C-alpha angles and dihedrals in degrees: 000000000000122000131199105214100201095048094040091051091050092049091048090052092048091050091050094047126095110264093228091053090049090052091048091050091049090050091052091050091051091049091050090048091050092048090050091049091050094049091046090053091048091050090050092051094251098105133108096309091055090049090053089051089054090050090048093054090053087074089078091058091054093056095255096122095120092053093051093048094050091049093052093053093053096039094078092056099042118100115243093241091074092054091048091051091050090048091053091052092046090049090064092051095045093047090055091049095052114095117268098206099059104113091143090060103039103017133243132300126352093340090058091049089050093052091045089052091049090051091050091049092051093048092048092046091053091046091052093047091052094052104288121210098302103269094116093046092049094049092047093050091048091051091050092048091050091051092048092050093050098047122177117307116205094199092052091047092050092047091050091048094051091046091051092049092051090050090051090049091050091049092050091051092051095046098043096035093234119149121223093253094050091052092053091051093050 
């Protein structure tokens, strides 16, 4: 009878171990394997961002081609603050949609809640970068409309300028200790 010492020793140890500890060790090995696979995909350019690109291109199949094209033309002009605001709103929605009983994915307690929140933020950020749900575009177009309706007002500009100059004069008087009559004489 032939024996294979390394494998026989491992099997003897596994047989002698507590079954719950064996299951815990197997779960840790699976988690490490999943983490390695995820980091390998991200390094190869096939991670979460690539998955979001695939989801974004599915809009053309749903007949939403005109919406995607209009968003891409305005996206270059739009300030980043509007996208960040949309991402913060989306983060709340995404966080509520993620499963609550997923301790094996995120961890337990406050650390698990923290990781779940970070995952929701990343998902919402990617959603907003790829066009979002239209909150940023709507806010930006409303801000542009409001600015176009107001237009520049010469009287307001002149009033603001004279007010600013009087404030500067008052500040100079206070700092330098010069009275109003001394400044006119100088």
